[in-house]
N, C-alpha and C positions, 0 to 999 in steps of 0.2 A: 798958831799953837806951838808951844815949845816942845822940845824933844821929850822932856819929862812927861808932859801931858799925853803925848802920843803913846808913850810906853805904858802909862797907867791904863789908858783906854784899851790898848791891845791886851794887856793882862786881864782886865775886867771882862773883855769879850771872850777871852779864852776860858776864864772861870765860869762865865754864864753858859758857854757852850758845853763845858765838862759837866756842869750842874744839870743841864737839861738832858744830856746823855744818860747820866745816872738816874734821873727821874724816869726816863723812858724805859730804861733797863729794869727798874724796880717795878713799874706798872706791868711790863711784859711778863716778868717773873710771876707776879701775883695772878695774872690771867692764866698762865700755864699751870700754876698750882691749883687754882680753882677748878679748871677743866680736868686736871689729872685726878682730883679727888672724887670725881663722879664715878658711878658704877661702871665697871668695865670687865671684860673677860681677858684673863691673862693666858697667853699661849705658852704651853709647856711643850717643847719639842720632844719627840719620842726618845726613849732611852737608847734606842739603837735603830739602825736603818733596816728595813725589811729586806729579806732576800727576795729578789724579784722572781716570782714563780715562772718556771718555764712554760711555754705554750704547748698545747697538744698539737701533734702533727696529724698525719693521716691515720685514721682508725678504721677498723672493720666492724660493721654492725650486722648481727645475724639474729634469726629467731623471731617468733611472734607467739608467745606463750600466754595461755589464760591462767596458769598457775605459777606463782613465784617459785615454787619448789623445782619446777622444770627448768626455769631460767638459771637457778642456782646450780642445778646439776650440770648444765652446759658450761657454766662459769667454772665449776670445779674441773671439768674435763679439759678445758682450755688452759687453765692454770697448771694442770698436770703436764701440759706440753711446754711449760716454761713461758707462757704468755700472761701478761698483766690484763686480766679480764674483770669486768664488772657488769652486773645486771641493773636494770633501771625500769622505771614505770614510763612506758611510751604514752599511754593514756589509761584511763580508768579500766582496770581489768585486763590490761595487755602489757606484757613484760618483754623486753628485748635485752640483748647482750652486746656489749662493745668490748673490743680487745685490741691490744697492740698500740704502738705509738711510733709511726714510721715517718722518716724525714721526706721520703719520696713516695709518690703515688704508685710508681712501678713496683716498689718493694712491698707495699701493702697488697697490691694485686697478686704478686707472685706468692705471697704467704697465703692469701685467701684461696687461691687455686690449688695449692698443695694440700691444704686442709680439706677442701672439697673433694679432691681426688682420693684422699684417705678415708672419706666417709665421716669425718668428724663434724663438718658443717654442710649445710645445703646451700640455698641461695644466700647471697650476702650483698652488702652495700658499703661502698667506701665513703667515709665521711671526710670531707675536705676541711682544712683549717679555717677557711673563710666562712664556714657554716656556723661556727661557734659564736656565742654571744660576745666573747672577748674581742673578736674581730669586728663585729657589728657595733661594738661600743665606741669605736673610733668615730662613727657617724652619729650614734644616738646618745653617747655620753656614759659617764660612770654610773649614774643612777639606773640606767637601763640594765647594765650588767648586774648590779646589786639586786634588782627586782627579778631578773632571770634566775639568779642563784637561789633566791627564796622560793620562787615558783617551782623549781626543780625539787627543792627540799619538801615543799608542801605536797607534791605529788606522791610522796612516800607515806604520808600520814595514814595510819590505819593498816599499813602493810607490815607483815612479819618479816622484817628485814634480816635475812640470813646471809652472812658473809662467810665465804670460804667453806660452806658445807651446810647440810641440813641436820646434822647430828645435834642432839640436845646439849652436849657438853661444850659446843661452840656458840650456838645461838646468835645473839645480836652482836654487832660490832659498831660502836658509835663513830669511831674514826673512819670506818669504811663508808659510812653514810656521808660524812662531810667531804671525804676525798671524792666520792662518786659525783656529788652535785657540782663540785668545782670542775672535775674533769669533763662532765657533760657540757659545761660552758667554756671549755677550752683551756683551763688552767690546771697544770699538773701539780696538784697539792700532794705533799708527802703522805705516806701511808699511816704512820702511827700518830696518836694524839700528842706524844712527846715531841716528835719532829714538827708537827703542825704548830704547836705552841711556840717552839723556838724559832720558827721561820717568819712569824708575823711581827708587826709593829704593835707594842702594847697600847691598848685603848681602855680608858676608864669606863666604868659601868654607865655613867651618865652621858657618855659620848659615843656609845655604840651606834652603828648604822646597819641597815639591812645588809645581810651577806657576810658580816663579820662573824668570827667564831667565838664562842664562849667556852671556857674551860673550868673544870671542877676537880676537887680532890675528894673522891667518893670511896676510896679504899683505905683511908687512914693515912696519916702523915701529911706531907705537903707536896707530894708529887702529883702530876697530872694523871688522871685516870678516867676522865670522861669529857666529851666535847659535844657541842650542839651548834646549830646554825641560827644566828640571831635573825628574828623575823620582824623586828620592830615592835614598838609599844610594850617593851619589857618582856616580850615572849621569845622563845627559842624552840627549835624543832630538833628532836634527838631520838635515838634508839635507847630507851631507858634500861632494858635488861631482859634476861631470858623470861619467856612466857608473856611478854608484853609487846604490843605493837608500837610502831613509831608514832610519836604524838607531839602535841604542842604543850609547852609548860611555861610558867611564869618564873622569871628570875627572883621575884619577890617571895616566892614560896619558901617557907622556912628551911626546908631541907636543902634547897639549892643556894639560897642566900648565905647560909652558914658555911657552905662548902665552895663558894665561888672563888676562883683563883685569879680570873682576869679575862679580858677580851683581847683578841688579836685581829688586826686588819691586814689584808694582802692586796688591796686595790688602790 
C-alpha cells in the first residue's frame, strides 16, 4: 500500500471517528432534553439564611394551678422581678409557670432559692436542657420536634390565653403563644411577631410543615400584626383576639387568606 493510500485511510478513519462522536453526542443531548422536559420540582433556595435560634438553658418550673388566671398572676409577679416568665398547660385543667434561662444549673438553683426565701414561689423544679424536645430530636429526628411543637400549641386550644396580665385592655397575645410553645420545646424564639417574622426562613404556603409559623397583616397596611403555629393540613393554631379562646383555623378561610403574609421556618 502506498503512502498516499495510507494517508487517505487514516483521514477517513479520523472522519468516521469524529462522525460517530458527533452522533453519540447528539443522541445523548436528545435523551437529556427529553428527560429534562418531564415534570419536576424546582428548588428555590430561601431568600436568606435563618438566624439559628438559641437553645434554652436551665429554667425554673413552679406552680400547679387549676385556673389560668392564677398562673398569669404568678407570671406577672415574676416578670415584675425582671424575669422572663411564661405560663403553659401542663395537662388538661392544670397550668404551670416557667421562668428564667440560665447557663448553669447552680445559677438556676440560687435564683430559685432566693425567690423561695422571699416568699414569691414555693416548691420548684429545675428543667434541664436535655429534657427539651430539641435535645431529643437529635435521636428522634426533626419530625419529632415539629410534632412536639404542634402538640404544645394544641394543648392551649380552648384556653383564654392571657399574656402579661389579666386586664381586659391587654387580653390575648398571639406572639406570646408562639414564643411559649417554642420555649417549651427548648428554642428561644423572639418575643414579638415582627422579630419572629424576621428570624425565620421564608416558606411558601404550599410548602409549610408542622411547627412552622404563619404571619398575617390584620391591622391594615403590610406590617406583621398576627402569628399562628402551623398544625398541618392547611390549619394553624392562634390566639385570635380579646374575648376569644385559642383555636384552630384554616388558612383557606377568606379572612386569613386575604391577609396572609407568609410562613417562616426555624427548624
